[in-house]
N, C-alpha and C positions, 0 to 999 in steps of 0.2 A: 879670671879668665874671660868673664863677660865683657869687661872693659876693653881687653885686647881685641876681642871679636868685633865689638862695635867700632873700635879704632880702625881695624883692617877694612871693614866695610866702607866707612866714610872716606878712608884714604883712597880706596879703589874708585869710589864715586867721584871724588875730587879729581883724580887722574883722568877719568873719562871726560869730565867737563873741560879739563885743561886741554886734552887732545882735540876736543870739538872746537874750542876757541882758537887753538893754534892752527887747525887745519883749514878753517874757512878762508883766510887770506890767500892760501896757496891755490885754492880752486876758483878764486874770483875771476870773472870774465875780464879779458884784456883786449884792448883794441889792437889792430894790426900796426906794426911798425917795421923798421928795417931789420930787427933781429928775429922776429917770429910773426907768423900770420895771425889772423883773428882767432882767438881762443875763447870759446864759451866756458861758462861755469862747469866745473867738473873735470877739466883737463889741466894738466900741469906741464908747463914748459921746462924741458931739460936742456939747459944751455950746453952741457958737455956733449950730449949726443945729438944736439940740434934737432930735437923732435919733441913730441908730446906723449905723456902717459895718461891713461884714463883711469877713472875711479868707478867702482861698481855701482853705487847707488845712483849717481847721475846717469850712468849708462842705462840702468834698468828703468829709470824714469823716461828716458828717451824711447826705449823699446816699448814700454807699456803705452806711452802717449801715442806713438805711431800706430800701434796695433788697435788701440781703443777707437781711434778716429778713422780707421780703415785707410790709412795712408800708404800701407805696404800690402801688396796683394797676397804674398806668401812669405810671412815672416820667418818660417823655419827653413826655407830653401836657402841655398848658399847666396844667391843673388839678393834675396830679401835680407839676409843677415848683413851682407856688405852695405846694403842701402841704408840700414840703421846708422852705421858709422859715417857714411858719406853725407847723410842729411845733418848729422850732428856737427861735423866740422871737416872742411876740406884739408885741414892740417893732418888728419889721421891717414897714415899710409898702411896701417894694419889694424886688426881687431881680433877679438876672441869670440868663439861660438857662444851663443846664448841658448842654453838647453833647458831652461825651465819649462815646465808643463803649463798648459793654458790657465789653471787656477792662479798662477802668479799675478795675473791682473788684479785679483782681489787683494793681494798683498800691498800693491803700490797705488791702486786707484785712489785711496783716501788722500794721498799726497799731491795728486794732480792739480787741485785748485790753487796750490801755493807756488810762488816763484821758486826757482831751483835753490837759491841760498836758504830760503825759509824752510823748504821741504827737507833739505839736507840737515839743517839744524834740528828740526822736529824729529827726524829719524834718529839722529844721534842721541837726543834726549830720551826717546823711547828705548834705545839700546842701553842707556844708563840706568833707566828704571828696571829693565830686564836683568842687568848685572846685579843690581841691588837685591831684587827678589830672589835671584838664583843663589846668592850668598846667604841672604837672611833666612830663607825658607827651606833651602835644600842642602847646601854645602856645609855651612857651619854647624847645624844641629847634628850632622853625622860625624863630626870630627871627634876622635877618641884620644889621639895623642898629638903632641905639638908638631911632630914631623909632618903630619898630614897637612896642617895649616901652612907650614913652610913650603911644601910641594905645591899647594894651591897658589901661593903667592908667586912662585916661580912660573906657574902656568899663566897667570893673569898679567904679571909684569914681564911679559915676554914679547919678542918680535912677532910671534904668531898672533897673539891676541891683540896687541896694539895695532898691528897692520890691519886686522879684521875690522877694528873699530874705526881706524883712520880713513879707510877707503870706503866705508859704508857697506860692508857685507852683512848678510843676514844670518850667519850661523849663531849669533848671540840669541836671536829670537827662537830659532829652531832648537837650540840646546835647552832653553828654558821650557819649551813645549815637551821635549823628551823627558826632562826632569819631572815636570808636572804629571805626565802620563805614567811614568814609572812609580811616582808616589801614589797614584791612584791604584796601581796594580799590587804594589808590594809594601808591606809595613816593615821598615827596617828595624824598628825597636823590638818587635817580637819575632822577626825573621820569618814571617808567614805571608802567604798570599792573601790579599784582602777579598772579602765577599762584596761584590759590587752590586749596588742598586741601579735602578734605571737611570738616575741622574748621572751617576758616574760613568755608565756605559755611553750615555749621550755625549758627555764631555770627551771621553776617549775617542768616539767617532768623529767629533769635531776636530780634535787634535790631529788625528790621522788625515782628515780631509785637508786641513791647512798645510800639513807637511807634504801632501801630494803634489804641491808645486815643485818639490824636489823629489822625484820618484825614488831615487836611491835611498834617501833618508826615510821616506814613508815605508818602503819595503823593509828596511832594517828594523824600524820600530813596530811595524805591523807583525813581523815574525815574533817579536817579544809577546805581543798579545796572543798570538796563536800558541806559543809555547806555554802560556798560562791558561790555555783553554778558553780564552775570551774571544769568541769568534763573531758575535753579533756586531760589535763596533767596527770590526774589519769589513763585514758585509755592507753595513750602512755607509761607511766611508767610501768604499768602492762605488756604490750606487750614487753617492753625492759627486764623486769625481767624474763618473760617466755623464751625469746630468749637467755638470758645469762645463765639461768639454763640448757636449752637444749644444748648450746655450751659447758658448763662445766660439763655436766652429767657424761662423761667418767672419769673425775677426782674423782668423788664421788661414784663410783660403778655402774654407768649406770642407765638407766631409766627402770622401776620405783623403782629400789632398793633403790637409794639414797633418794627418796621422802618418802618411807615407813620408812627407818631408821631415817630420820629427824623428821617425825611426832612422831615416837615412843620416840625419844630423848626429844622432847618438852613435851610430855605427862608425861615423867618420870623425868622432870627437877629437881624436889624437892624431893630428896632422894629415893622416891618409885621407885623401879625397876632399880636403878643406879648401883647396885652391891656393892661390898665391897671397890672398889678402888676409884670410882668417888664420890664426895661429894659436895653438895651445900645446906648447912644447914641454919637454921634461922638466924645465926649470920652473914650471908653474905648479908642480905638485911634489909630494914626498911619498907617494904610494909605490906599489910594486911596478907600475908602468914606468914611472920615472927612473926607478932603480935599474930595471931591466934594460931600458934604452941607454942609460949612461954607463953602467958597469958591464952588462952582458952584451951590449951592442946589438940588441934586438931591434927589429923594425917596430914602428909604433903600432901597426896593425896587429902584429903577432903578440906583442906585449899586452895590448889592450884585450885581445881575445883570451889569452891565458888568464889574465887578471879577472876577467868577467866569469870565466868558468870556475876558477878557484873560489871566487867570492860566492857565487850561487851554490856551488857544491858544498862549500863550508857551511852555509846557512842550512842546507838540507841535512847535512850530517849532524849539526848541533840540534836541529829540531828532532831528529830521530833519537838522539841521546837523551834529550829532556823528556820526550814522550815515553821512552822506555825506562825512565827513572835512573839513568846512568849518571846524570848530572842534575844539580838542583836548578831551580828557576833563577836564582840569583846569579849563579855561575853562567847560565845560558846568556843572561842579559849582559854580563861583563865580557864574556868571550865573544859574543856576537858583535858588540860594539868595538872591541879591539880588532876583530877580524875585518870589520867595516873600514876602520882607519887604515888598515894595511892593504887591503885588496880591492876596495871599491874603485873601479877604473876612472870614474869622474868625480874627483875630490880635489879641492884646492889645498895647497900647502898651508894656507893661513887657518885651516880648520883644525890643526893639530892640538890647539889649546883645549879642545873639548875633552882631552884626556882627563880633565878635572872630574868628569863623571866617574871615571875609573878610580881616581884617587879617593873619592868620597865613599865608595861602596865596596871596593875590592878588598878582601881579607889580606891580600899581599901588602897593601899600604897601611894596614892597621897594626903593624908591629914595627919594632925598631931594627929588625934584622936587615942586613945589607943596606944600611942607611945611606952611606955615601954613594953606593952604586945606584940607588934610586935617584939621588940628587943628580948624578952625572947623566943618567939615562933620560930623566925628564928634561933637563937642560938641552940635551942632544935632540930631543923631539921638538921642543917648542922654540928654540933659539937659533936653529941652523936651517931655517927656511931658505931654499936654494936661490930664490930670486933676490934675496937680500945681498947687497954688495959687501961681501966679506972675502978674506983670503981663501975660505973653504967653499966658495960659491958652487964649484962644480964637483964637490965631493958629497955624495948623497948620504949624509950622516943620519937624518931622521929615521929613514926606513930601518936600518939595522938596530937602532935604539928601540923603535916600536916593536920590532920582532923579538928582541931580547926581553922586553917587558911582557910581551904576550906569552913567551915560553915560560917565564918565571911565574906569571899569573896562572897559567895552565897547571903547573906543578902544584901551586898553592891550592888551586881549585880541586885538583884530584885528591889531595890530602884531606881537605875539608869535607868533600863528598864521601870519602871513605869513612870518616868519622860520623857523618850524618846518616848514611845508609847502613854502615856496618860491613865488615868484611864478609859476613855470611849472606849478604844480600837482603837483610831485613830492611824494610822501608819504614823508617821512623818518622819521616817528615810528611805528615798528612797534608800540609799546605801545598804539596806539589800535585795533588789530584786536580784534574780539570774542573773548572767551575760548572755547576749544574744549573 
């Protein structure tokens, strides 16, 4: 078994390197000619649609570079967002909202000294290292049956993951941070919550601060810490986030202008109020907002508002359940993450491959029951991203598949918690007590 595990790891690493090498020529800068205008590195000319498509990492490098050099007065305003794309290339006739929080500068600033091709290559190599560490240190040690490995391979050799890697998105790094943070909190071998020392708490605080560049992800994982009774890292990370925002405020238009612009951008993230240039439609995601707009014909504003309230309400409900010992810490972590993939309003469809964290820890995936159903549902989640050109492009398959997995996981979690706590309400799991 150890040989096959090593084989899978190096096969995945080799695939990541092959994607990196194969991607670079597509994003290479091209001079203007009769067929297309001048295209800088990071944009890809589409001859069928006579237009260009952009990639995330080069876009974020443009955004961070302009912000760091004070070249855009109010980067979070609609005019400032549009200016990022106009400065990049006049060939762009549309763009997408950039809703990362100010600490995102710290993510991409180390790549600024390098040329765009070198920076993109280094970023892909970093992602390759993260994939290796995620498999070697987190995923494979938790595998109990062969079907779990098969489901993991489906998740990683999928349109969702390969698209994430190819266009230079950052969920690979954030998923590794979540896995590291969860490993600090929970010992999967003994199924108990760890007793943290000051070093572990400092590392958790740092993880939360780094994740704060994506506030939705930081909120999701911060609630895991609160569910475990670990509040000091959360307080420290909030203080670090506030300090970073204060230090970087001048780059984003000053205080409180940047905050007002940022909150307005988040409120209008889904089409409503974005104007004619910025676009983030239902084809860019696989969450409830996308499903409600395509199937239920809801307006973007209504769907986003419902999704936001359901997501936040679900988090509050899960916290109440874990604090009152109705569910275990493990099941809170799993249900909270699944709930995040379903109802977080600002979530890209290429992030569905992070279901690998559920495959690694959920009791639902640690048995052979419903084997083929699990295979079909995981494929439906990770290989039917709606922006991918397939005959099923406008059929929102991933959301029903994720919802089905969540319902089945809830049923499995309820059964396991009944065994853990006992039908009479006896609390046998002492590891659920908050840390003192």
